[in-house]
N, C-alpha and C positions, 0 to 999 in steps of 0.2 A: 864721534866718529869724525876721523879727519878728512879732509879732501883727497889725501894720498891713498886712504884706505877705500875711499868709493869714488873712484874717478866718473866723471862724467861722460854719459855716452856721447859720441858726437852727433849732432843735430842733423837730421836730414833735409837736405834745402828744400824739398818740395812738400813737407809737410807743415802745415800752418802752426804757428805758436798757439799755446792757449787752448789746446783740445780739451773737452771736457765730457764726462760720461753722461748720456741722457738714454731716454728709452723711446724709439720711434713705435707709434701705434698705427695700423692700418685697420680702418672700418671697411668691412666689406656687406654686401648683402647676406643678410641672414636668412634662418630658415623660413620666417615669416615675412619677408619682404614685400610680398604682393598683398598681405592683409592691410586692405586700405580701407575698410567699412568699418562703422561703429564709432562711438566717442573716442575711445583710447586712441584709434588710429587719427581722429581730426585733431587732437591737440598734442600729438607726438612731438612734431616739428618745433613748436613753440618751447615745450618742455626739454627737448633735445639742445636746442641753442641756448636756452636758459643756464642749462647744466654747464655747457661748454663756456658760456661767460663767467659763471660762477668759478671755474677751474682756472681761467686766466686770471681774473682779478685775485685769486688765493696763491698765483705764483705755480700751480701744479701744471697746467698746460702752456708751454711757451710759445707754442704754435698749434695753429688748428684751422682747418679749412677742407672744403670739400675737393674730389677729384671729378673733373667735370667731363669725362669720357662716358660711354655706355658700358663700361667693363664691370667687373665684379667687385673691383675696389672703389669705395664712394666717398671715403674722407681718409685724413691723415692728421696725426697728432705728434707732438714733440713734448715728452712729459718729464719733468723734474721729479726724480724719486730716488729713494736710496737702493731699491731692489727692484727687479724684475715682477716680483709678486706684488709689491706695493704699487707699481704702475699699472699692473693687469687689474689690480683692487679699483683702482680710481677710474681706469677707463671703463670697466664691466659696471659701473654704477651708473652709467650713462641710460637714461631711460630708452633709448633707441636699443641699445645693447640688452637692459632688462626685459624689454618687449620681445626680443628675438628677431626683430626687423632688422637689427646690425648684429653682426659679431665681431670680434675684435681679435687681432694678433698683435703681440708685442715683443719688440725686438731690442736688445741693448745695442747702442751706437756711440762713436767717439765723434763729436763735431765740434768746429770752432765754438768759443763761448757765445752763449746766446744772452749772457747778462744784460746787454744793452737794448735788447730787443724789446719793443714795447707795443701792444695791441691796443688801439683805443677805440673806446666805444663811444656813440653818440652820445 
């Protein structure tokens, strides 16, 4: 195909270059949010955090962090995946989601490239 056959669309001056498809996931309080007793509940946070680190180090989570107010949303993720189903499967493997203390909603988004973003662990 030649350039004449496929003219470029004019760039919109207020849209950043290098937009990339990602998935944004919102973690919210799940149906068992208030279940805080027992050994499963006691080690859930360390398992949840270890899972997030594993996903970051594997390049699947590009961004992850808590939402710090008292609302129903408790965390946010930016996921690199090919499909919404893949992104949902990754986020649903979180021990917090598996225990139903958290619930997850995944949505497709276009964001400026996050290829240079690095999360550093101690």
